[in-house]
KOLFI-987778 format. One record per residue: x, y, z of N, C-alpha, C in turn; residue in one letter. Coordinates in steps of 0.05 Angstrom, whole numbers, padded with zeros to 5 digits, always signed. Example, Ala and Ser with C-alpha at 12.3 -4.5 7.8 and 13.67 -1.06 7.14 Angstrom:
+00264-00114+00156+00246-00090+00156+00264-00066+00156A +00257-00045+00142+00273-00021+00143+00258+00001+00157S 
***
This chain:
+00017-00023+00000+00002+00000+00000+00016+00023-00001X +00006+00048-00006+00021+00072-00009+00027+00080+00019X +00053+00094+00024+00059+00104+00049+00042+00130+00055X +00035+00129+00079+00017+00152+00089+00033+00179+00086X +00059+00177+00092+00077+00202+00090+00077+00212+00061X +00075+00192+00043+00076+00200+00013+00050+00213+00006X +00030+00203+00014+00003+00216+00008+00001+00244+00020X +00014+00247+00045+00010+00273+00060+00029+00295+00045X +00047+00287+00035+00065+00305+00023+00065+00308-00009X +00049+00288-00020+00044+00291-00050+00015+00286-00058X -00003+00300-00043-00031+00295-00046-00041+00300-00075X -00031+00321-00089-00038+00327-00114-00028+00305-00135X -00004+00296-00130+00008+00275-00149-00008+00250-00145X -00017+00244-00121-00031+00219-00116-00060+00222-00131X -00073+00243-00126-00097+00248-00141-00097+00247-00172X -00073+00260-00183-00069+00256-00213-00066+00228-00221X -00050+00214-00206-00047+00185-00208-00071+00169-00210X -00087+00174-00192-00116+00160-00187-00134+00167-00212X -00132+00193-00222-00144+00200-00247-00137+00182-00270X -00110+00181-00272-00101+00163-00294-00112+00135-00292X -00119+00127-00268-00131+00100-00265-00161+00102-00267X -00170+00125-00275-00199+00128-00281-00218+00130-00255X -00206+00141-00233-00222+00142-00209-00243+00165-00213X -00266+00159-00205-00287+00181-00207-00283+00202-00185X -00297+00226-00188-00295+00248-00168-00302+00237-00141X -00322+00219-00138-00331+00209-00113-00309+00193-00100X -00297+00175-00118-00276+00157-00107-00249+00173-00098X -00245+00195-00111-00222+00209-00103-00221+00221-00075X -00249+00221-00066-00251+00234-00038-00238+00214-00018X -00230+00190-00025-00216+00173-00006-00191+00186+00006X -00178+00201-00012-00153+00215-00002-00159+00234+00021X -00181+00250+00018-00187+00267+00039-00195+00251+00065X -00210+00228+00062-00220+00212+00083-00194+00201+00097X -00173+00193+00081-00148+00183+00093-00134+00205+00111X -00131+00229+00100-00118+00250+00116-00136+00257+00139X -00162+00258+00136-00180+00265+00159-00176+00246+00182X -00178+00220+00173-00175+00198+00193-00149+00198+00205X -00127+00206+00193-00101+00207+00205-00101+00229+00225X -00115+00251+00219-00113+00273+00236-00129+00268+00262X -00151+00252+00260-00166+00241+00283-00146+00223+00300X -00133+00205+00284-00115+00187+00300-00093+00202+00315X -00081+00221+00302-00059+00237+00313-00069+00254+00337X -00091+00268+00331-00099+00286+00355-00109+00269+00378X -00120+00246+00373-00129+00226+00395-00104+00216+00410X -00084+00211+00395-00056+00201+00407-00047+00225+00426X -00048+00249+00416-00038+00272+00432-00053+00275+00458X -00079+00272+00456-00099+00275+00476-00093+00252+00498X -00088+00230+00485-00083+00207+00506-00056+00209+00518X -00035+00220+00504-00009+00226+00518-00013+00246+00539X -00027+00267+00535-00031+00287+00555-00046+00274+00580X -00066+00257+00574-00080+00244+00595-00062+00228+00614X -00045+00210+00600-00028+00193+00614-00006+00210+00630X +00000+00230+00620+00022+00251+00632+00007+00260+00659X -00019+00271+00656-00033+00282+00679-00038+00261+00699X -00043+00235+00692-00046+00215+00710-00024+00209+00726X -00001+00208+00711+00024+00204+00725+00032+00226+00745X +00026+00251+00737+00032+00273+00757+00014+00273+00781X -00010+00264+00777-00027+00261+00798-00022+00238+00817X -00014+00217+00806-00004+00193+00820+00020+00202+00837X +00039+00217+00827+00061+00225+00840+00056+00246+00863X +00034+00262+00858+00025+00281+00881+00011+00266+00901X -00004+00246+00896-00017+00228+00915+00005+00215+00933X +00026+00203+00919+00047+00192+00935+00061+00210+00955X +00065+00233+00945+00078+00253+00964+00059+00260+00988X +00033+00263+00983+00014+00268+01006+00014+00245+01025X +00016+00221+01016+00017+00197+01033+00043+00199+01051X +00064+00203+01040+00087+00204+01052+00087+00226+01074X +00076+00246+01069+00073+00267+01090+00052+00267+01111X +00036+00243+01108+00017+00237+01127-00011+00251+01120X -00014+00265+01097-00039+00278+01090-00057+00262+01074X -00063+00240+01084-00080+00220+01068-00108+00231+01063X -00118+00248+01081-00145+00256+01077-00148+00275+01055X -00124+00287+01044-00127+00306+01021-00123+00292+00994X -00121+00263+00995-00120+00251+00970-00145+00241+00956X -00167+00244+00969-00192+00233+00958-00201+00245+00932X -00199+00272+00931-00206+00286+00908-00186+00278+00882X -00161+00278+00891-00141+00270+00870-00147+00243+00859X -00154+00224+00878-00162+00195+00868-00183+00197+00850X -00204+00212+00855-00226+00216+00835-00219+00225+00809X -00200+00242+00808-00190+00254+00783-00175+00232+00768X -00158+00217+00782-00144+00195+00768-00164+00173+00757X -00184+00168+00774-00204+00147+00762-00217+00157+00737X -00226+00186+00739-00238+00197+00715-00217+00195+00691X -00193+00204+00696-00174+00202+00673-00170+00175+00663X -00171+00154+00680-00169+00126+00669-00190+00118+00652X -00215+00125+00658-00240+00120+00642-00235+00135+00617X -00228+00159+00619-00224+00175+00594-00204+00161+00576X -00181+00152+00589-00160+00140+00574-00171+00115+00558X -00187+00100+00572-00200+00076+00556-00215+00083+00531X -00230+00105+00535-00249+00114+00513-00228+00125+00491X -00206+00139+00500-00187+00150+00479-00173+00126+00465X -00166+00105+00479-00149+00084+00467-00169+00070+00447X -00197+00066+00453-00215+00055+00435-00216+00073+00409X -00222+00097+00414-00223+00115+00391-00198+00116+00372X -00174+00115+00384-00149+00114+00368-00147+00088+00354X -00154+00065+00367-00154+00040+00354-00171+00037+00330X -00195+00046+00333-00215+00049+00314-00205+00065+00289X -00194+00089+00296-00182+00106+00274-00160+00095+00260X -00144+00080+00274-00119+00067+00261-00131+00044+00243X -00151+00027+00252-00160+00007+00235-00175+00018+00212X -00190+00040+00216-00204+00053+00192-00182+00064+00173X -00161+00076+00185-00140+00087+00167-00125+00066+00149X -00121+00042+00162-00108+00021+00145-00130+00010+00124X -00154+00008+00131-00175-00002+00111-00176+00017+00087X -00173+00043+00093-00175+00063+00072-00149+00062+00054X -00126+00059+00066-00103+00057+00052-00101+00031+00035X -00110+00011+00045-00112-00015+00029-00131-00013+00004X -00149+00008+00004-00170+00011-00018-00157+00027-00040X -00132+00039-00036-00121+00056-00055-00100+00040-00073X -00100+00039-00098-00082+00026-00115-00054+00043-00116X -00038+00030-00128-00011+00045-00132-00013+00068-00151X +00004+00087-00149+00005+00109-00165+00021+00103-00191X +00008+00108-00215+00023+00099-00238+00048+00115-00245X +00069+00102-00254+00092+00117-00263+00086+00139-00284X +00104+00157-00285+00099+00180-00304+00095+00172-00332X +00106+00149-00340+00104+00140-00368+00078+00124-00374X +00062+00119-00354+00038+00105-00359+00018+00121-00375X +00009+00109-00397-00012+00128-00413-00037+00125-00403X -00053+00147-00407-00082+00147-00399-00097+00125-00416X -00120+00118-00406-00135+00098-00420-00154+00083-00401X -00175+00069-00413-00193+00056-00396-00193+00026-00402X -00185+00016-00424-00185-00014-00432-00161-00022-00445X -00158-00049-00450-00135-00058-00465-00131-00047-00493X -00152-00037-00504-00150-00024-00530-00134+00003-00530X -00130+00014-00505-00114+00040-00499-00086+00032-00495X -00077+00009-00491-00049+00003-00486-00031+00010-00509X -00008+00017-00505+00015+00022-00527+00033+00003-00531X +00038+00000-00558+00057-00020-00566+00085-00010-00562X +00100-00022-00542+00127-00015-00538+00148-00025-00555X +00144-00048-00564+00164-00064-00581+00148-00085-00594X +00157-00092-00619+00148-00115-00633+00171-00130-00646X +00169-00157-00647+00189-00173-00656+00177-00198-00673X +00189-00202-00697+00180-00223-00714+00157-00216-00732X +00151-00233-00750+00125-00231-00768+00102-00243-00754X +00080-00231-00751+00058-00239-00734+00041-00258-00751X +00048-00262-00777+00031-00280-00793+00046-00301-00808X +00057-00323-00794+00073-00345-00807+00053-00360-00827X +00063-00366-00850+00049-00381-00870+00044-00409-00862X +00019-00416-00857+00011-00442-00846-00004-00458-00867X -00015-00446-00885-00029-00462-00904-00059-00463-00897X -00074-00477-00916-00103-00478-00912-00110-00499-00890X -00092-00517-00884-00100-00539-00866-00093-00533-00836X -00086-00508-00830-00078-00501-00802-00103-00505-00783X -00097-00517-00760-00118-00519-00739-00109-00509-00713X -00129-00499-00697-00121-00487-00670-00110-00510-00651X -00096-00500-00630-00082-00521-00612-00099-00542-00601X -00125-00537-00593-00140-00556-00581-00147-00580-00599X -00150-00574-00627-00151-00595-00645-00124-00610-00652X -00104-00594-00651-00077-00607-00653-00072-00626-00628X -00080-00617-00604-00076-00636-00581-00090-00660-00586X -00116-00663-00597-00128-00687-00602-00113-00705-00624X -00105-00691-00642-00094-00704-00667-00068-00718-00658X -00052-00704-00641-00026-00716-00633-00025-00726-00605X -00046-00726-00589-00046-00735-00563-00029-00721-00544X -00029-00694-00546-00013-00677-00531-00023-00671-00505X -00048-00662-00501-00061-00658-00476-00092-00665-00479X -00105-00668-00458-00131-00678-00457-00149-00661-00436X -00166-00645-00446-00182-00628-00431-00206-00644-00418X -00215-00665-00434-00238-00680-00423-00229-00698-00399X -00206-00707-00401-00196-00724-00377-00192-00704-00353X -00185-00679-00357-00184-00662-00335-00209-00658-00323X -00231-00653-00339-00258-00652-00328-00266-00676-00314X -00259-00699-00322-00265-00722-00308-00252-00725-00280X -00225-00716-00279-00212-00717-00254-00215-00693-00234X -00221-00670-00247-00225-00646-00230-00247-00630-00237X -00245-00618-00263-00266-00602-00273-00255-00587-00296X -00272-00568-00308-00261-00555-00332-00239-00537-00322X -00219-00534-00342-00195-00518-00338-00172-00530-00326X -00173-00555-00324-00150-00571-00312-00139-00592-00333X -00123-00584-00350-00114-00601-00373-00094-00622-00361X -00099-00645-00376-00079-00669-00369-00060-00671-00395X -00032-00668-00391-00012-00668-00411-00005-00698-00414X -00001-00708-00439+00007-00736-00442+00029-00738-00460X +00046-00760-00458+00066-00766-00476+00084-00744-00483X +00088-00737-00508+00108-00714-00517+00097-00687-00505X +00072-00687-00502+00060-00662-00491+00070-00657-00462X +00071-00678-00444+00082-00675-00418+00111-00670-00420X +00125-00682-00439+00154-00677-00444+00159-00648-00449X +00143-00638-00467+00147-00611-00477+00141-00590-00454X +00121-00597-00437+00118-00579-00414+00140-00580-00396X +00152-00603-00390+00176-00604-00372+00201-00592-00383X +00202-00595-00410+00226-00582-00425+00224-00554-00421X +00200-00542-00427+00199-00513-00424+00206-00503-00395X +00195-00517-00376+00203-00509-00348+00231-00508-00344X +00244-00528-00352+00275-00531-00348+00290-00511-00364X +00282-00505-00389+00293-00489-00403+00289-00457-00391X +00267-00451-00382+00261-00424-00371+00279-00421-00345X +00279-00441-00328+00295-00443-00304+00325-00439-00309X +00333-00455-00329+00364-00452-00337+00371-00424-00346X +00353-00413-00361+00358-00386-00372+00359-00365-00351X +00341-00368-00331+00339-00351-00307+00366-00352-00291X +00373-00378-00287+00398-00381-00270+00421-00370-00284X +00424-00373-00311+00446-00362-00325+00446-00332-00321X +00421-00320-00320+00421-00290-00317+00423-00280-00289X +00431-00297-00270+00438-00290-00243+00415-00293-00222X +00391-00306-00228+00371-00310-00211+00377-00336-00194X +00371-00332-00167+00372-00356-00151+00345-00372-00151X +00349-00399-00156+00322-00415-00159+00313-00421-00131X +00284-00416-00129+00271-00424-00105+00247-00444-00113X +00245-00462-00094+00221-00480-00098+00203-00476-00070X +00183-00458-00075+00170-00449-00053+00144-00468-00047X +00128-00465-00026+00104-00477-00020+00083-00468-00041X +00063-00485-00046+00043-00479-00063+00017-00467-00050X +00016-00466-00024-00004-00453-00009+00009-00434+00012X -00007-00412+00015+00004-00389+00032-00019-00381+00053X -00009-00367+00073-00029-00360+00093-00036-00330+00085X -00057-00320+00101-00069-00293+00094-00047-00273+00094X -00031-00274+00115-00010-00252+00118+00008-00253+00091X +00015-00273+00083+00033-00273+00059+00017-00264+00033X -00008-00271+00030-00024-00264+00007-00030-00234+00010X -00032-00223+00034-00039-00194+00038-00013-00177+00032X +00011-00188+00037+00035-00174+00036+00042-00165+00005X +00033-00183-00012+00039-00177-00041+00016-00168-00056X -00007-00162-00042-00030-00148-00053-00050-00168-00064X -00050-00193-00062-00071-00209-00069-00094-00208-00051X -00092-00199-00028-00114-00195-00009-00112-00164-00002X -00132-00148-00001-00160-00157-00003-00166-00155-00034X -00151-00152-00053-00158-00143-00080-00168-00167-00096X -00157-00191-00092-00159-00213-00112-00169-00238-00099X -00182-00235-00074-00191-00261-00063-00210-00277-00077X -00226-00266-00094-00246-00280-00110-00233-00295-00134X -00207-00291-00140-00193-00307-00158-00177-00328-00149X -00175-00329-00124-00156-00349-00110-00174-00375-00099X -00162-00396-00098-00173-00421-00086-00167-00419-00059X -00189-00422-00042-00184-00420-00011-00189-00448+00002X -00170-00457+00019-00172-00480+00034-00185-00473+00063X -00212-00472+00064-00223-00462+00089-00214-00474+00115X -00212-00501+00115-00207-00516+00142-00178-00506+00151X -00162-00503+00134-00134-00494+00141-00129-00463+00140X -00148-00450+00129-00144-00419+00127-00121-00414+00110X -00117-00428+00085-00094-00425+00068-00107-00420+00039X -00089-00406+00023-00096-00401-00005-00074-00415-00023X -00087-00427-00045-00068-00437-00067-00058-00415-00080X -00032-00414-00088-00018-00391-00100-00030-00385-00126X -00036-00363-00136-00039-00354-00165-00015-00350-00181X +00010-00348-00164+00033-00343-00179+00056-00346-00159X +00081-00354-00168+00104-00358-00151+00110-00331-00138X +00103-00310-00148+00110-00285-00139+00103-00280-00111X +00080-00292-00103+00069-00290-00076+00089-00303-00055X +00095-00328-00054+00111-00338-00034+00142-00329-00039X +00151-00326-00064+00180-00317-00069+00188-00290-00057X +00166-00269-00063+00173-00243-00054+00170-00241-00022X +00154-00256-00010+00151-00258+00017+00173-00271+00031X +00193-00283+00018+00216-00292+00030+00231-00271+00047X +00227-00244+00038+00243-00221+00048+00222-00204+00065X +00200-00213+00071+00181-00199+00091+00195-00196+00117X +00195-00169+00127+00201-00162+00152+00234-00167+00154X +00247-00163+00131+00276-00165+00131+00289-00137+00124X +00312-00132+00136+00327-00107+00130+00351-00117+00111X +00348-00110+00087+00367-00121+00066+00394-00106+00068X +00418-00119+00066+00442-00102+00062+00442-00091+00036X +00448-00064+00033+00446-00050+00010+00467-00062-00012X +00489-00075-00004+00505-00086-00023+00498-00112-00036X +00473-00122-00027+00463-00145-00039+00443-00140-00060X +00436-00115-00064+00419-00108-00088+00433-00110-00114X +00418-00118-00136+00391-00129-00136+00391-00159-00125X +00371-00164-00110+00363-00191-00103+00347-00204-00123X +00358-00225-00137+00343-00236-00161+00336-00266-00155X +00311-00273-00157+00301-00298-00149+00281-00307-00173X +00284-00334-00175+00267-00346-00196+00255-00372-00184X +00230-00379-00193+00218-00404-00182+00195-00414-00201X +00195-00441-00204+00174-00455-00221+00154-00463-00200X +00128-00460-00207+00106-00473-00191+00082-00476-00209X +00064-00494-00205+00038-00493-00215+00024-00468-00203X +00007-00455-00218-00009-00432-00211-00038-00438-00209X -00054-00430-00193-00082-00438-00191-00098-00411-00191X -00117-00408-00209-00133-00385-00213-00162-00395-00219X -00181-00383-00205-00211-00389-00208-00219-00379-00236X -00208-00357-00243-00219-00341-00266-00248-00341-00269X -00261-00334-00249-00289-00333-00248-00300-00313-00269X -00322-00324-00283-00333-00307-00302-00321-00310-00331X -00301-00326-00335-00288-00329-00360-00303-00349-00377X -00314-00340-00400-00329-00357-00417-00325-00348-00445X -00332-00366-00465-00331-00357-00493-00310-00369-00509X -00308-00367-00534-00290-00377-00554-00260-00369-00547X -00256-00345-00538-00230-00333-00532-00218-00350-00509X -00230-00367-00495-00217-00381-00473-00215-00409-00478X -00220-00418-00503-00218-00448-00510-00191-00460-00505X -00190-00485-00503-00163-00500-00500-00146-00490-00479X -00122-00482-00483-00103-00472-00462-00105-00443-00460X -00122-00429-00474-00124-00398-00472-00128-00390-00445X -00145-00403-00429-00149-00395-00402-00156-00419-00387X -00139-00426-00368-00143-00451-00351-00140-00443-00322X -00152-00463-00305-00149-00458-00275-00122-00465-00263X -00108-00483-00277-00084-00494-00266-00062-00493-00289X -00041-00478-00285-00023-00480-00308+00007-00474-00294X +00028-00483-00309+00054-00480-00300+00068-00454-00307X +00083-00443-00290+00096-00419-00296+00122-00413-00281X +00141-00402-00296+00168-00395-00283+00166-00366-00278X +00170-00356-00255+00169-00328-00245+00197-00318-00239X +00201-00294-00246+00226-00280-00236+00218-00254-00221X +00233-00253-00197+00226-00232-00178+00252-00218-00171X +00250-00193-00166+00273-00175-00159+00266-00156-00136X +00285-00154-00116+00281-00135-00098+00306-00115-00102X +00300-00091-00107+00320-00073-00117+00322-00047-00104X +00343-00033-00106+00349-00006-00095+00330+00014-00111X +00316+00031-00097+00298+00049-00111+00311+00066-00132X +00337+00073-00131+00350+00087-00150+00356+00071-00177X +00355+00044-00176+00361+00030-00198+00339+00009-00208X +00317+00011-00195+00296-00007-00202+00287-00007-00231X +00285+00018-00240+00275+00019-00269+00296+00008-00290X +00321+00009-00284+00341-00003-00297+00339-00034-00297X +00331-00043-00273+00328-00071-00270+00302-00082-00284X +00283-00065-00286+00258-00069-00302+00265-00073-00332X +00283-00057-00342+00293-00061-00371+00305-00086-00374X +00321-00093-00356+00337-00120-00356+00317-00143-00356X +00296-00141-00340+00277-00161-00339+00260-00165-00367X +00255-00142-00380+00240-00140-00405+00261-00154-00425X +00286-00147-00424+00305-00159-00444+00308-00191-00439X +00306-00199-00413+00307-00226-00409+00285-00241-00419X +00258-00232-00417+00234-00245-00426+00236-00244-00457X +00243-00222-00468+00248-00219-00497+00264-00242-00510X +00287-00245-00495+00305-00268-00505+00296-00293-00505X +00278-00301-00484+00265-00326-00484+00246-00331-00509X +00231-00311-00513+00213-00315-00537+00226-00314-00564X +00249-00300-00566+00264-00301-00590+00278-00329-00594X +00287-00338-00573+00300-00365-00574+00278-00385-00583X +00254-00381-00574+00233-00398-00581+00221-00394-00608X +00230-00373-00622+00223-00365-00648+00192-00356-00649X +00184-00344-00626+00153-00336-00627+00152-00307-00633X +00137-00298-00651+00133-00269-00658+00117-00259-00631X +00128-00235-00624+00115-00224-00600+00114-00194-00601X +00099-00183-00583+00099-00153-00579+00098-00147-00551X +00108-00123-00543+00108-00114-00516+00090-00091-00515X +00070-00092-00495+00051-00072-00490+00057-00056-00464X +00057-00031-00466+00058-00012-00441+00028-00008-00433X +00020-00020-00411-00008-00018-00403-00015+00010-00392X -00041+00016-00401-00052+00042-00395-00061+00042-00367X -00071+00067-00355-00078+00067-00326-00101+00049-00322X -00121+00048-00340-00144+00029-00334-00142+00002-00337X -00115-00007-00346-00113-00036-00352-00091-00047-00331X -00079-00032-00317-00058-00038-00298-00069-00054-00274X -00053-00072-00264-00058-00085-00239-00060-00066-00215X -00074-00073-00193-00077-00055-00171-00052-00047-00158X -00031-00064-00156-00008-00059-00141+00015-00047-00157X +00014-00046-00184+00033-00040-00203+00036-00008-00204X +00063+00000-00209+00067+00028-00216+00073+00028-00247X +00082+00008-00260+00087+00004-00287+00088-00022-00296X +00071-00028-00316+00069-00058-00326+00074-00060-00357X +00089-00078-00363+00091-00086-00393+00082-00115-00394X +00064-00118-00416+00054-00144-00422+00066-00155-00449X +00072-00181-00446+00083-00196-00471+00060-00210-00483X +00058-00207-00509+00039-00224-00524+00052-00241-00548X +00044-00263-00550+00055-00277-00574+00033-00281-00594X +00040-00284-00620+00021-00290-00640+00010-00317-00643X -00014-00321-00640-00025-00348-00644-00034-00351-00672X -00019-00363-00692-00022-00364-00720-00051-00375-00727X -00059-00397-00717-00082-00413-00722-00109-00395-00712X -00105-00385-00690-00127-00370-00679-00127-00340-00690X -00104-00333-00702-00101-00306-00713-00109-00285-00692X -00095-00287-00668-00098-00266-00645-00073-00270-00627X -00072-00247-00612-00045-00246-00593-00057-00260-00567X -00038-00272-00553-00041-00285-00531-00021-00272-00510X -00033-00264-00484-00013-00255-00467+00001-00278-00452X +00029-00278-00450+00044-00297-00438+00062-00288-00416X +00064-00262-00412+00078-00250-00389+00070-00222-00382X +00075-00216-00357+00069-00190-00346+00091-00182-00329X +00107-00161-00336+00130-00151-00322+00124-00125-00307X +00128-00124-00282+00120-00101-00267+00141-00089-00248X +00138-00062-00244+00153-00050-00221+00132-00041-00201X +00131-00050-00176+00114-00041-00157+00125-00018-00140X +00149-00012-00145+00162+00011-00128+00160+00002-00100X +00150+00018-00081+00149+00009-00054+00119+00002-00046X +00102-00002-00064+00074-00010-00055+00074-00037-00043X +00089-00057-00053+00091-00082-00038+00108-00082-00016X +00131-00068-00018+00150-00070+00003+00141-00055+00029X +00122-00037+00024+00110-00023+00047+00093-00044+00064X +00077-00064+00051+00065-00081+00065+00086-00104+00076X +00104-00110+00058+00125-00130+00064+00142-00121+00087X +00147-00096+00091+00167-00085+00108+00194-00095+00100X +00203-00095+00073+00226-00101+00065+00242-00075+00061X +00264-00072+00076+00277-00046+00079+00307-00050+00075X +00322-00026+00074+00350-00028+00075+00360+00000+00087X +00387-00002+00099+00397+00020+00113+00411+00039+00091X +00404+00063+00088+00414+00083+00070+00429+00102+00088X +00455+00097+00095+00468+00114+00114+00454+00110+00142X +00445+00129+00156+00431+00126+00180+00401+00125+00178X +00390+00125+00154+00361+00124+00150+00354+00098+00138X +00329+00088+00148+00317+00063+00139+00299+00069+00116X +00299+00056+00091+00283+00062+00069+00270+00036+00060X +00249+00039+00043+00235+00017+00033+00250+00009+00006X +00253-00018-00001+00262-00024-00027+00241-00025-00045X +00249-00028-00070+00230-00030-00092+00227-00062-00099X +00203-00072-00107+00199-00098-00114+00190-00101-00144X +00198-00121-00157+00192-00125-00187+00186-00154-00190X +00169-00160-00211+00166-00189-00219+00156-00191-00247X +00161-00215-00257+00152-00219-00283+00150-00247-00291X +00132-00256-00309+00130-00284-00317+00152-00289-00339X +00167-00311-00332+00186-00317-00351+00189-00347-00357X +00170-00360-00366+00144-00351-00375+00120-00367-00366X +00096-00361-00374+00073-00376-00368+00067-00397-00388X +00067-00420-00381+00071-00442-00403+00045-00449-00420X +00022-00445-00409-00002-00457-00423-00003-00442-00451X -00003-00416-00451-00006-00403-00477+00020-00404-00492X +00040-00407-00481+00068-00412-00496+00065-00438-00510X +00053-00460-00497+00050-00484-00511+00030-00481-00533X +00009-00467-00531-00012-00464-00550+00002-00451-00576X +00018-00429-00572+00030-00416-00592+00049-00432-00607X +00065-00446-00594+00086-00465-00602+00073-00487-00622X +00050-00500-00613+00038-00521-00627+00026-00508-00654X +00012-00483-00652-00002-00473-00673+00018-00462-00694X +00037-00448-00688+00056-00435-00704+00075-00454-00718X +00079-00479-00707+00099-00496-00718+00085-00519-00730X +00061-00521-00734+00048-00543-00748+00056-00543-00777X +00060-00569-00785+00066-00576-00813+00054-00602-00820X +00052-00607-00845+00038-00634-00855+00050-00658-00838X +00075-00659-00833+00087-00682-00821+00086-00682-00790X +00076-00658-00780+00074-00658-00749+00082-00629-00739X +00089-00627-00714+00097-00600-00702+00126-00601-00698X +00137-00582-00713+00167-00581-00710+00174-00561-00688X +00189-00570-00668+00196-00553-00645+00221-00537-00650X +00222-00513-00640+00247-00496-00643+00272-00508-00634X +00293-00503-00648+00318-00518-00642+00327-00512-00612X +00322-00493-00599+00329-00489-00571+00320-00511-00551X +00296-00522-00560+00285-00542-00543+00293-00571-00548X +00308-00577-00569+00314-00603-00576+00328-00619-00555X +00349-00604-00543+00364-00618-00521+00347-00624-00497X +00324-00608-00493+00309-00611-00469+00289-00633-00473X +00277-00632-00497+00255-00653-00501+00265-00681-00510X +00289-00682-00525+00298-00706-00535+00285-00714-00563X +00270-00696-00572+00259-00700-00600+00253-00671-00612X +00252-00672-00639+00248-00649-00655+00220-00646-00665X +00206-00668-00666+00179-00669-00680+00156-00681-00662X +00134-00671-00659+00112-00682-00647+00095-00694-00671X +00093-00718-00671+00079-00732-00696+00060-00755-00684X 
***
């Protein structure tokens, strides 16, 4: 969440940022509510401090009277102390309620967009930052979408997933399963070469962990919840991996901290229907390799550029045409200051498929996480970043469709050593 001190000293900038996110005039009033609630909290704290100081003074005066044998003069003072104690209880309640309300209000405010974020209300307003490769490979008249290719070559089975679990849980088979494993290993190896430490985190997290990275209270409807144990299945490895540094004071010389992790990801994707979500286009369980950085505030945007270059190199090695979009204010995630989405061209469907989202959260996550560093004698919040490198379901879909040929599906050369085969037939 935003730092209260930042809102107090940059009120107009915060309001302008919320306007970029298309906040209504009524919604913008939340900033005044925050500042007003903070004023109530601070004035109540001052009143309580004065109350406790007066109680302490009276107690000392009562003690002095007892020592001098003037016990009869203490009754009125005792009554004052009793009244102050009752008043202190009420002030403590008022301050606690103000603090709780303040946090509730702060949690309702999204991150402030970076200055480069374009205005806009929908994905149609996103800007193309970069494009690579030809978006229309020649496939011929017999080209079919990946869900038909899956049946033809026994790559994955959605019907079996329905039998075992429900819609949106694919079962990979044979060369399809080996392709999935090959991609995971390829992505992890590339991340390791780029200096990322591999992490194998838990697949379920508690409320505190989900809250620290912004999944709660914003995205609880999209997460699977294990009620009996009060745990959430992770929607991305970002959640447990970033939380490794929750409540940690980082040594400045360790920046940037670079972490990567492979996990299955679980997303309810409530309300997702229609032809655009067929096959692997949108599933409830999918594999993904995530990259996470904890960086110095002065260099985090340079690290963001490096992350974009890393994801670009993966797609180029896979020979997949792609484009990078700079998301507009209306399409950005709640916690992000700047987000770039990667989309690959799906030749048989003739549409772009999102396969990665790379974001800088600045201090929005780290304020919740309390991941800090010492800058001279001052303690500062670090910046956090993350990106998909990559999400496999749609990568598999694009690989199958773009590389289909009469003899089968020819895989890009970079995967041959990982799969042990060049052709799915």
